[in-house]
PyMOL commands that place a pseudoatom at each C-alpha (Angstrom):
pseudoatom trace, name=CA, resn=MET, resi=1, chain=A, elem=C, hetatm=0, pos=[0.000, 0.000, 0.000]
pseudoatom trace, name=CA, resn=LEU, resi=2, chain=A, elem=C, hetatm=0, pos=[1.226, 3.500, -0.809]
pseudoatom trace, name=CA, resn=SER, resi=3, chain=A, elem=C, hetatm=0, pos=[2.064, 5.565, 2.237]
pseudoatom trace, name=CA, resn=HIS, resi=4, chain=A, elem=C, hetatm=0, pos=[1.873, 9.100, 0.858]
pseudoatom trace, name=CA, resn=ASP, resi=5, chain=A, elem=C, hetatm=0, pos=[-1.355, 11.094, 0.659]
pseudoatom trace, name=CA, resn=GLU, resi=6, chain=A, elem=C, hetatm=0, pos=[-1.620, 11.353, -3.117]
pseudoatom trace, name=CA, resn=LYS, resi=7, chain=A, elem=C, hetatm=0, pos=[-1.778, 7.568, -3.654]
pseudoatom trace, name=CA, resn=ARG, resi=8, chain=A, elem=C, hetatm=0, pos=[0.487, 7.917, -6.680]
pseudoatom trace, name=CA, resn=ASP, resi=9, chain=A, elem=C, hetatm=0, pos=[3.254, 5.591, -7.757]
pseudoatom trace, name=CA, resn=TYR, resi=10, chain=A, elem=C, hetatm=0, pos=[5.738, 8.469, -7.419]
pseudoatom trace, name=CA, resn=ILE, resi=11, chain=A, elem=C, hetatm=0, pos=[5.687, 11.480, -5.115]
pseudoatom trace, name=CA, resn=ARG, resi=12, chain=A, elem=C, hetatm=0, pos=[5.180, 14.749, -6.986]
pseudoatom trace, name=CA, resn=MET, resi=13, chain=A, elem=C, hetatm=0, pos=[7.670, 17.514, -6.142]
pseudoatom trace, name=CA, resn=ASP, resi=14, chain=A, elem=C, hetatm=0, pos=[6.968, 21.201, -6.605]
pseudoatom trace, name=CA, resn=VAL, resi=15, chain=A, elem=C, hetatm=0, pos=[9.791, 22.776, -8.584]
pseudoatom trace, name=CA, resn=ASP, resi=16, chain=A, elem=C, hetatm=0, pos=[10.501, 26.210, -9.987]
pseudoatom trace, name=CA, resn=CYS, resi=17, chain=A, elem=C, hetatm=0, pos=[12.999, 26.033, -12.806]
pseudoatom trace, name=CA, resn=ASP, resi=18, chain=A, elem=C, hetatm=0, pos=[13.336, 26.694, -16.507]
pseudoatom trace, name=CA, resn=ILE, resi=19, chain=A, elem=C, hetatm=0, pos=[12.291, 24.127, -19.068]
pseudoatom trace, name=CA, resn=THR, resi=20, chain=A, elem=C, hetatm=0, pos=[12.753, 23.964, -22.822]
pseudoatom trace, name=CA, resn=TYR, resi=21, chain=A, elem=C, hetatm=0, pos=[10.342, 22.000, -24.969]
pseudoatom trace, name=CA, resn=LYS, resi=22, chain=A, elem=C, hetatm=0, pos=[9.890, 21.064, -28.592]
pseudoatom trace, name=CA, resn=LEU, resi=23, chain=A, elem=C, hetatm=0, pos=[7.545, 18.896, -30.574]
pseudoatom trace, name=CA, resn=ALA, resi=24, chain=A, elem=C, hetatm=0, pos=[8.862, 15.475, -31.582]
pseudoatom trace, name=CA, resn=GLY, resi=25, chain=A, elem=C, hetatm=0, pos=[10.648, 15.789, -34.901]
pseudoatom trace, name=CA, resn=SER, resi=26, chain=A, elem=C, hetatm=0, pos=[10.864, 19.590, -34.707]
pseudoatom trace, name=CA, resn=SER, resi=27, chain=A, elem=C, hetatm=0, pos=[13.899, 21.791, -34.213]
pseudoatom trace, name=CA, resn=ALA, resi=28, chain=A, elem=C, hetatm=0, pos=[11.922, 24.789, -32.883]
pseudoatom trace, name=CA, resn=VAL, resi=29, chain=A, elem=C, hetatm=0, pos=[12.673, 25.122, -29.158]
pseudoatom trace, name=CA, resn=ASN, resi=30, chain=A, elem=C, hetatm=0, pos=[10.409, 27.036, -26.760]
pseudoatom trace, name=CA, resn=THR, resi=31, chain=A, elem=C, hetatm=0, pos=[10.936, 27.945, -23.113]
pseudoatom trace, name=CA, resn=GLY, resi=32, chain=A, elem=C, hetatm=0, pos=[8.674, 27.722, -20.099]
pseudoatom trace, name=CA, resn=LYS, resi=33, chain=A, elem=C, hetatm=0, pos=[8.632, 27.156, -16.328]
pseudoatom trace, name=CA, resn=CYS, resi=34, chain=A, elem=C, hetatm=0, pos=[8.589, 23.670, -14.823]
pseudoatom trace, name=CA, resn=THR, resi=35, chain=A, elem=C, hetatm=0, pos=[6.144, 23.521, -11.897]
pseudoatom trace, name=CA, resn=THR, resi=36, chain=A, elem=C, hetatm=0, pos=[6.058, 19.871, -10.767]
pseudoatom trace, name=CA, resn=LEU, resi=37, chain=A, elem=C, hetatm=0, pos=[8.119, 16.765, -11.385]
pseudoatom trace, name=CA, resn=SER, resi=38, chain=A, elem=C, hetatm=0, pos=[7.772, 13.117, -10.412]
pseudoatom trace, name=CA, resn=GLY, resi=39, chain=A, elem=C, hetatm=0, pos=[9.216, 9.816, -11.538]
pseudoatom trace, name=CA, resn=ALA, resi=40, chain=A, elem=C, hetatm=0, pos=[6.336, 9.408, -13.962]
pseudoatom trace, name=CA, resn=GLY, resi=41, chain=A, elem=C, hetatm=0, pos=[5.393, 12.906, -15.067]
pseudoatom trace, name=CA, resn=VAL, resi=42, chain=A, elem=C, hetatm=0, pos=[6.039, 16.604, -15.375]
pseudoatom trace, name=CA, resn=SER, resi=43, chain=A, elem=C, hetatm=0, pos=[3.996, 19.781, -15.568]
pseudoatom trace, name=CA, resn=PHE, resi=44, chain=A, elem=C, hetatm=0, pos=[5.081, 23.113, -16.931]
pseudoatom trace, name=CA, resn=ILE, resi=45, chain=A, elem=C, hetatm=0, pos=[3.777, 26.504, -18.010]
pseudoatom trace, name=CA, resn=ALA, resi=46, chain=A, elem=C, hetatm=0, pos=[3.736, 27.180, -21.761]
pseudoatom trace, name=CA, resn=THR, resi=47, chain=A, elem=C, hetatm=0, pos=[2.486, 29.998, -23.966]
pseudoatom trace, name=CA, resn=GLN, resi=48, chain=A, elem=C, hetatm=0, pos=[0.182, 27.716, -25.967]
pseudoatom trace, name=CA, resn=ALA, resi=49, chain=A, elem=C, hetatm=0, pos=[-2.042, 24.672, -25.534]
pseudoatom trace, name=CA, resn=PHE, resi=50, chain=A, elem=C, hetatm=0, pos=[-1.018, 21.247, -26.830]
pseudoatom trace, name=CA, resn=ASP, resi=51, chain=A, elem=C, hetatm=0, pos=[-3.275, 18.354, -27.836]
pseudoatom trace, name=CA, resn=VAL, resi=52, chain=A, elem=C, hetatm=0, pos=[-3.557, 15.318, -25.578]
pseudoatom trace, name=CA, resn=GLY, resi=53, chain=A, elem=C, hetatm=0, pos=[-1.321, 12.526, -26.898]
pseudoatom trace, name=CA, resn=LEU, resi=54, chain=A, elem=C, hetatm=0, pos=[1.207, 14.883, -28.491]
pseudoatom trace, name=CA, resn=ALA, resi=55, chain=A, elem=C, hetatm=0, pos=[4.828, 13.693, -28.194]
pseudoatom trace, name=CA, resn=MET, resi=56, chain=A, elem=C, hetatm=0, pos=[7.424, 16.223, -27.065]
pseudoatom trace, name=CA, resn=GLU, resi=57, chain=A, elem=C, hetatm=0, pos=[10.996, 16.449, -25.834]
pseudoatom trace, name=CA, resn=VAL, resi=58, chain=A, elem=C, hetatm=0, pos=[11.682, 18.537, -22.721]
pseudoatom trace, name=CA, resn=SER, resi=59, chain=A, elem=C, hetatm=0, pos=[14.871, 19.598, -20.969]
pseudoatom trace, name=CA, resn=ILE, resi=60, chain=A, elem=C, hetatm=0, pos=[14.573, 20.588, -17.327]
pseudoatom trace, name=CA, resn=LEU, resi=61, chain=A, elem=C, hetatm=0, pos=[17.235, 23.088, -16.286]
pseudoatom trace, name=CA, resn=PRO, resi=62, chain=A, elem=C, hetatm=0, pos=[17.719, 23.212, -12.475]
pseudoatom trace, name=CA, resn=LYS, resi=63, chain=A, elem=C, hetatm=0, pos=[18.716, 26.510, -10.861]
pseudoatom trace, name=CA, resn=ASN, resi=64, chain=A, elem=C, hetatm=0, pos=[21.691, 25.029, -9.024]
pseudoatom trace, name=CA, resn=GLN, resi=65, chain=A, elem=C, hetatm=0, pos=[24.756, 23.176, -10.286]
pseudoatom trace, name=CA, resn=ILE, resi=66, chain=A, elem=C, hetatm=0, pos=[24.268, 20.305, -7.825]
pseudoatom trace, name=CA, resn=THR, resi=67, chain=A, elem=C, hetatm=0, pos=[21.326, 18.835, -9.759]
pseudoatom trace, name=CA, resn=PRO, resi=68, chain=A, elem=C, hetatm=0, pos=[22.109, 17.887, -13.359]
pseudoatom trace, name=CA, resn=PRO, resi=69, chain=A, elem=C, hetatm=0, pos=[19.751, 18.853, -16.192]
pseudoatom trace, name=CA, resn=MET, resi=70, chain=A, elem=C, hetatm=0, pos=[17.369, 16.171, -17.448]
pseudoatom trace, name=CA, resn=THR, resi=71, chain=A, elem=C, hetatm=0, pos=[16.055, 15.606, -20.964]
pseudoatom trace, name=CA, resn=ALA, resi=72, chain=A, elem=C, hetatm=0, pos=[12.989, 13.416, -21.388]
pseudoatom trace, name=CA, resn=PHE, resi=73, chain=A, elem=C, hetatm=0, pos=[10.483, 12.332, -23.995]
pseudoatom trace, name=CA, resn=ILE, resi=74, chain=A, elem=C, hetatm=0, pos=[6.928, 13.038, -22.843]
pseudoatom trace, name=CA, resn=GLU, resi=75, chain=A, elem=C, hetatm=0, pos=[3.308, 12.630, -23.898]
pseudoatom trace, name=CA, resn=VAL, resi=76, chain=A, elem=C, hetatm=0, pos=[0.817, 15.406, -23.149]
pseudoatom trace, name=CA, resn=VAL, resi=77, chain=A, elem=C, hetatm=0, pos=[-2.070, 14.288, -20.914]
pseudoatom trace, name=CA, resn=ARG, resi=78, chain=A, elem=C, hetatm=0, pos=[-3.667, 17.670, -20.105]
pseudoatom trace, name=CA, resn=SER, resi=79, chain=A, elem=C, hetatm=0, pos=[-3.517, 21.298, -21.210]
pseudoatom trace, name=CA, resn=VAL, resi=80, chain=A, elem=C, hetatm=0, pos=[-5.324, 23.851, -19.000]
pseudoatom trace, name=CA, resn=LYS, resi=81, chain=A, elem=C, hetatm=0, pos=[-5.605, 27.583, -19.713]
pseudoatom trace, name=CA, resn=GLN, resi=82, chain=A, elem=C, hetatm=0, pos=[-4.533, 29.753, -16.776]
pseudoatom trace, name=CA, resn=GLY, resi=83, chain=A, elem=C, hetatm=0, pos=[-5.930, 33.139, -15.751]
pseudoatom trace, name=CA, resn=ASP, resi=84, chain=A, elem=C, hetatm=0, pos=[-2.963, 34.990, -17.250]
pseudoatom trace, name=CA, resn=GLY, resi=85, chain=A, elem=C, hetatm=0, pos=[-3.439, 33.394, -20.688]
pseudoatom trace, name=CA, resn=SER, resi=86, chain=A, elem=C, hetatm=0, pos=[-0.642, 30.841, -20.314]
pseudoatom trace, name=CA, resn=TYR, resi=87, chain=A, elem=C, hetatm=0, pos=[-1.256, 27.075, -20.263]
pseudoatom trace, name=CA, resn=GLU, resi=88, chain=A, elem=C, hetatm=0, pos=[-0.352, 24.458, -17.688]
pseudoatom trace, name=CA, resn=ILE, resi=89, chain=A, elem=C, hetatm=0, pos=[0.796, 21.378, -19.577]
pseudoatom trace, name=CA, resn=ALA, resi=90, chain=A, elem=C, hetatm=0, pos=[0.772, 18.030, -17.751]
pseudoatom trace, name=CA, resn=ALA, resi=91, chain=A, elem=C, hetatm=0, pos=[2.569, 15.111, -19.340]
pseudoatom trace, name=CA, resn=SER, resi=92, chain=A, elem=C, hetatm=0, pos=[3.688, 11.579, -18.636]
pseudoatom trace, name=CA, resn=ILE, resi=93, chain=A, elem=C, hetatm=0, pos=[7.381, 10.792, -18.985]
pseudoatom trace, name=CA, resn=LYS, resi=94, chain=A, elem=C, hetatm=0, pos=[7.870, 8.053, -21.569]
pseudoatom trace, name=CA, resn=SER, resi=95, chain=A, elem=C, hetatm=0, pos=[11.672, 7.856, -21.385]
pseudoatom trace, name=CA, resn=ILE, resi=96, chain=A, elem=C, hetatm=0, pos=[14.735, 9.729, -20.179]
pseudoatom trace, name=CA, resn=LYS, resi=97, chain=A, elem=C, hetatm=0, pos=[17.266, 10.696, -22.818]
pseudoatom trace, name=CA, resn=GLY, resi=98, chain=A, elem=C, hetatm=0, pos=[20.795, 9.516, -22.038]
pseudoatom trace, name=CA, resn=ASN, resi=99, chain=A, elem=C, hetatm=0, pos=[23.873, 11.717, -22.353]
for i in range(1, 99): cmd.bond("trace and resi %d" % i, "trace and resi %d" % (i + 1))
show_as sticks, trace
zoom trace
């Protein structure tokens, strides 16, 4: 039985760091703010909505040098418009890109 309140497979951590993202197969890179991270998923703030099921590549760029950056392949599971016109994108991590 899971012992944390969320009953998730992985604990979700609140983060505040930069993230870059691009559509699979595209070279156009956009920037946003990563808001949460877990072993199975990520959420971030973007300037546009993305369709559920869309494949993307993200690179999470921590603010300190102690934590290394992480690049992952994700699949969008939710896109929610925020009050300021930005979008919160929630995605499942499909794989971590090696160095």
